[in-house]
N, C-alpha and C positions, 0 to 999 in steps of 0.2 A: 665668190656670194653666196651664201647658203643661209635659208630661211630658218629658223629653228623648229616652230611649229610644222611646215614639211618634214622633217628629218625625224620626227617624233612618227608619224607614221609609216617609217619602213617595217618595222618591227619583225627583225630578224633576217632580211634584204642585204642590210649590212655587209655580212660575210659574202656577197655574189657581186655588190661593189667590190671590196675586198680582194675577189678571184680577181674582176675585171681588172685590177691595177698591177697583182701579179704577174696574169698572163702578157701584158703590154712590156711589163718592164725586161720580162724574160726574154719575151722577142727581141726587145732593146740589148740589150747582152750577146746574141748569138748573131744581131746585125754587127754590133762594134767587131765582134771575132771573127766574121767572114772579109769583113772590109782591111785591117788588118791582119788577113793571111792574107789576100791578092798582095796588099802593098809590099809586104817581106819577100814572095815571089816573085814581085816586079822590081826589086830593087836585085835581086839577086839574079834576075836575067841581066842589069843592066852591070851588072859586077863580074859577069860570062861566069858566076856558078852555079847557075840551075841545075838541074839534070831531071830524070824522069819521075823518080822517086819523090821530089819535092811537086814536080806537079801535079804528083796522082794524089800529094797527101795535100795540096792546096784545093785541088779542086775538090777531093772529099769534105773537106771541110767547108767548103763554099755551101756546099751540096748540101750537108747534112742542115748546116745553119740557117738553108733558106726551108728546107723544108721543116724544120724545131719552129721557126717564123714564123709560116704557117699556119701550122697547127695552131699556135701561140695564137692568133688572131683570130683566127677561129672558137680558139675556148674564150675570148675577149669579149666577141660576138654575145654566144650563146647567155654568158654569165651576164653580160648586158639585156637580154631579152630578158632572162629569172630577175633581175633586178629591179625594175619596173612590171613586171606579169601581174604582182598579188596587189599594189597601189591601185588599180582603175577598177576592180569588183570591190575594194575596201572604201575607198569615197564612196563609189555610188550607191552603195551599199547605208551608208551612214548618209547622202543624202535625204537616201528614200527613208529611211526611219522617220529620219527628223519632221519631214512630210507627214507622216503617217502620226507624230505627234499632236504636231499642227492641227492636221483636220482639214476640213476642206475649205477652208477659212483662207488657208498657204497664201490665195493671188492677193489679199486684200495687200499680203507684207509683200509680194516678190510676185512681179508678173511669169505668168505659164512659162513665156515663151524662151526667158531668162535662163528662168531652171532646164528647159530643155536642151538648153546651148550651152550650158553650161557642165552638164553633167554628160554631152557629147563629145566636142569638139574640146571645150574645157579641158578634161579630164583625159581625154587623150596627149594635152601639149603635154601633162604633168610628166608624159609617157618618157621623152628627150633629158625633163630635166632629172630623173632617176636613175636610166639607162645609159645616156651617154655625157651630161652636163660632170654628176657629182665625181662616176669616175675619170672622169679626163681632166677635172679641178687635181684632184691624186697625183693623177697621172705626170702630170705636167709641175707637179713641188718639185717632184721626185726625180723625171729624166733628168733637165741640166745640172742636177746636183751628181748625181751618175756619172755623167760622160767627164765633168770639173773633175770629178775622184780621178778618173779611168787615164784620163786626158794629161793630166796636170806632167806628171812625169814625161811625157813626149815635148809638151811647151809650155809653161807656164804661164809666159806670156800670152799667148795666143788663146789658152783656155779662161784665163782671167777676164779678157778683153769677152770673150762672148758671154760670160756669166754676167759679168756688166749690162748690157747691153740686153740678155735678155729683160729685166720688170718693165721695160719699156711696153713693151705690148699689153703687162696690167694696168700701166700708168693711162695706157690711150682705153684702153676697155672701163675705168672705172669716169675716164672725163665724160665718154655717155652714157654711162650710168643713169644719171640724174637726168638728162634729155630723154632717155629710150624710153625710162620707166611711168614719166607723165606723158609722154609720146603711146607708151602703148595703154596704157588706161583710159588714153581718148578713145583707141581705136576700140577698144571692147568695149564702153560707154556706144558709139555707137552703134557696134552689131548686134548690141543687146536691145535697141532701143528700133533699131528696122523686123528682127525680128519680132517685136513686140506688135507692133504697126503689121506685118505682115499675115499674125497668126488672128490678130486683130477683126483686122478687116477679111479675111479668110470664113472668120466666124459668124461674120453680120455683111454675107455677101447677099445671104437673101433680102437683107433688110436694106442695103445700098440700091439693091434691084431696084424693087418697089419702090424707094426715094428717088431712084437715079441720078442717084449719088456716089455712082462706081467709078463714072471717069472723072471725079476729082482727085476719091481716094485714088485713082492711079497717078493722076501727077504725083500727088502728093508724093505716093514712094516713090516713083524715077527720082523726082529733089531729093530722098534719105539712100537713096541706093547712087545717087550720084555722090553722097556727099560720103560715102561710105567708101567708093570707088579712090575719091580723093585722099581720104585718111590710110587708107590701104596701097596707095601708091608713097605718101607719105614714111610712112614704116617701110616699105623697102627700100628706097632714097635715103634713108637713116642706116640700113643696113649694110647695103652697098656701099658707103663712103669710109662705116667703119671696117669694112672688111679691105680698103683699099689702104686705112692708113698703118691696118695691120701689116697689110700685104708690104709695108713702105719700110716699113721697123722691120718685121723677122728676114726679109733676103738683104736690106741693110745690113743689120747687125752679122747676119752670113759673112758679107762679102769683107767686112770689116776684120771678120775674124781670118780669115783665107789672104787678107792680103799681107795681116801679120806674120802668119804662118809663112807665106810667101818668104818674107825678109829674113826670116828665122831662120831658111833653109842658104836660102841665098847669103848669110854669114857663116853657114855652115853648124849651129845650132842645134838645128832641126837634118836629119840621115832621112832619106827619098820616101823609105816605109810612113815615116812618120809623121812627115809633110802631106802625102796620100791620104792617111789615115784622116788625119786634121779637118784636109780640105771635104773629106768624104761627107763628113758628121760633121761637120760647122752649123749645116740646117738645121740637122735632129736637136740642137739646141733651142731651135725657135718654132719647128712643126708642132710639137706637142700643144704650146699656147698661141699658136697659129688655128690649130685646129679647136680648141676650146675656148678662141672667141668668136669661131662662129657658130658651136652651141650654146652661148651665151647670148645671144638676141633669142633664138628660139626657145631655151629657159628662163628668160624675163616674160617673155609672152605666156609660157605657163604659168610663171609667177604670178601677172597679172591676172590669167586666169584665176588661178587661187586663192587670191582676194576676194573673188565674186564667190568663189566655195564657202571659205572658209566665212563670210557674210552669211550665207544660208545655215549655216551650222550653228551660228550662233543668234540664230533669231528670236526672240521671248517666246517661251512655250506656256498658253494656256494651264493657271493652277488646277488638278483634280480639286472637287466638292469635300467638303470636310464633314458632311453629313451621311449618314448610309441608312439603309430602309432598318425598323425594327423589326424582329424576329413575328412570324407569328403569322394565320393565316391570312389576308384581306376579302372581308366583304364585300358582297358587288355591290348592297344598300350603299357603303362607304365611298368606295369607287364613283356610284354617281353622286352622291353629293360632295364631292374633292370637283367632280369634271363641272355638276351645277353653279358652284362657289364661282370657280375659274373661266364656266363660259356659260352664264347665263345666255347667253341669246340662240343657243341649244338648244333649248327649251322654249322659246318663246312661238 
């Protein structure tokens, strides 16, 4: 799920997203190399063909692979931070400049509390969208294809079964997308209403004290806070249920691939090293999409906030005047006559 208008805000951050995907892909390749080397060594031990040289070579490959994988994961994290670093100040600057153009009357169109909430927490939610969700989306498409191409020569049946089961996770994500969007829009609506009430009551606290209405307003805020708590619990319940479904699909698909691999090994179609590699890498078909599903709910929250951000940016602005002052000096007498004409009560 990609929002076109959010993508237009990247302005050069695309390279960091591409770097993030590249580092994750390289880490996957070295992980495959380490597992295949370990499987080959274990097969040699079973066949009593292992020696010290093979052991040292395998240990060196595994050690180097883990070092490179650690380096790649660190670089991917750095690229993730850079991908979202420029977005927050850009959005906040655009909102600030928009409010300046509208003028002090902006609060007649949108509550001040909503502006504060959107420019703080709302913008922060988009950090996950740019830094985590988008790179993971592209990597989730690349990783299963890469694994299928590499593992297909070992066992095309098991590889094909794993590849076929992979799309079940996006199907489960799409199934909850419509419900999640409605729920998150409702969540942000209640959240901004609560903030608006809090700010209004805080600004008018003196007046409430004078008329002894502060207790009634406190009770009203308690009801609004309880309403917000309930919608928050609904959001968390939806996310946990969705994660449970994705876990069942992911681990179930990996288990099916492992069973097919074991059957292939029992029939002699796959050797021990190949079966070992297939079993350990079966979950890697699903882990990227499983992680994408976790980021999806946070990204949905950010996208719901972005709707409110774009609503502020799309607010109509007052047109500038078409007349300008005439050149030349303005006399004091002319100024006084103009004031007398417009405001005669000042001279009564």
